[in-house]
C-alpha positions in Angstrom: -16.6 27.1 113.2 -13.5 25.9 115.2 -10.3 25.7 113.3 -11.6 28.1 110.6 -9.4 31.5 110.2 -11.0 34.4 109.1 -9.4 36.4 106.3 -9.5 40.1 106.0 -12.2 41.6 104.1 -9.6 43.2 101.8 -8.1 40.0 101.0 -11.5 38.3 100.1 -12.3 41.1 97.7 -8.9 41.1 96.2 -9.4 37.3 95.3 -12.7 38.2 93.7 -11.2 40.9 91.7 -8.8 38.3 90.2 -11.7 35.9 89.5 -13.0 36.5 86.0 -16.3 34.8 86.7 -17.0 37.1 89.7 -20.4 38.9 89.2 -20.9 37.0 85.9 -24.5 35.3 85.9 -24.9 31.7 84.7 -27.5 32.8 82.3 -25.0 35.2 80.8 -22.3 32.5 80.5 -24.8 30.3 78.6 -26.0 33.0 76.3 -22.4 33.9 75.3 -21.5 30.2 74.8 -24.6 29.7 72.6 -23.8 32.8 70.7 -20.3 31.8 70.1 -20.7 28.1 69.5 -24.3 27.5 68.9 -26.2 24.7 70.6 -24.9 21.8 68.3 -21.2 22.7 68.8 -21.8 23.4 72.5 -23.3 19.9 73.0 -20.2 18.3 71.0 -17.8 20.2 73.5 -19.9 19.4 76.5 -22.2 16.2 76.1 -24.9 16.9 78.6 -28.5 16.4 77.6 -29.6 20.0 78.4 -27.3 20.9 75.4 -28.0 18.0 73.0 -31.7 17.2 73.3 -34.2 20.2 72.8 -31.7 22.7 74.2 -33.0 25.8 76.0 -31.4 28.3 78.3 -34.1 27.6 80.9 -33.3 23.7 81.0 -29.6 24.4 80.8 -29.9 26.8 84.1 -32.1 24.2 85.9 -29.6 21.4 85.2 -26.3 23.3 85.8 -27.6 24.9 89.2 -27.9 21.4 90.7 -25.0 19.6 88.9 -21.6 21.0 90.0 -19.4 18.9 87.9 -21.1 20.1 84.7 -21.2 23.7 85.7 -17.5 23.4 86.3 -17.2 22.3 82.6 -19.3 25.0 81.5 -17.5 27.8 83.3 -14.0 26.3 82.0 -15.3 26.6 78.5 -16.4 30.1 79.0 -13.0 31.0 80.3 -11.3 29.3 77.6 -13.5 31.4 74.9 -12.6 34.5 76.9 -9.0 33.7 76.7 -9.2 33.0 72.9 -11.3 36.2 72.3 -8.6 38.2 74.2 -5.7 36.6 72.1 -7.7 37.6 68.9 -9.0 34.2 67.9 
């Protein structure tokens, strides 16, 4: 690991403390998004087959775990939903 600087453990745990996704399972994210938006609206927000064609938590987990760009969009929508909830919307 040449050229890689190690960071103190304290700095790493501080970063995670500021990460709202830290410790949140992908399954929890999907369940909360489905509860908030429903599958139909979720499929309109993020057009991926696992949300639009016979959607299920299981198929969504499988797809999102192997598709980084889609997972990023789901995590982004989840963070947006959390911000709106916190703002009272």
